[in-house]
C-alpha positions, 0 to 999 in steps of 0.5 A: 499499500502507498503511503499517501505524502502529507504534503504537496510540493512543487519547485521550479527554476527561474533564471533570475535573482531572488530580489527580482522574483520577490517582487512578485511576493512583496505586494498585493498587486505582485501576488494577484498577477501569478495567485489570484486576480482577486486576493486581497491581502494585508502583507504582514506577518499576522494580516489577513488574506482572502481569495476565490481559487482557481475553480472559482467556486472556493474561497481561501482564506487565513493569515500571513504566518511568516515573512522574510524578505527574499526567502519565503512567505508562509500562510495558513490556508483554510478552504472555506465551507469545505469542512476544514476544522483547522487551516493547513499551510502554504510554503513559498520559498525561494533560494538563490541557485546556480541558475537564478533562484529556485522556487518552491510552493510547498501546501502542508499540515493536511493531516490536521485539517479536521476532515476524515478524507484528508488525503483526498485532499492531498490528491486533489492538491497534487492534481490541482498544483499540475494542473494550475501551474502556479510557478510556470505563472511566476517564471513567465511573469518574472522573464517578461518583465525582466530590465 
């Protein structure tokens, strides 16, 4: 029997410095360009955020848990009206690499969301991460706007 991993992680190399990539993390407008056009976020530790997910049906809400410029943005992550008793987390991390920046997007904490079928939620996020190509959208923006 295959063990379901309790997180969903995707990484991508972006041929730009972490400071250039961070521009798309550092403001609501920057985040809207690659996460969701209707994202509302108070971009400080403890700040709230909310946006309509890529399925155009599910609202995602949470708080900024950590914010380290040019390194990571960590958000609590909770789907509204989907039976989640507790939030999961979204970790958006940047790391300098030989070719520029390694960008990683990781969802974790699914085992604690309070749903007996949390492994199905993980499988949904695996499929969604592949279908929505969020990091590829970020990379395309960075390269398009490169100075």
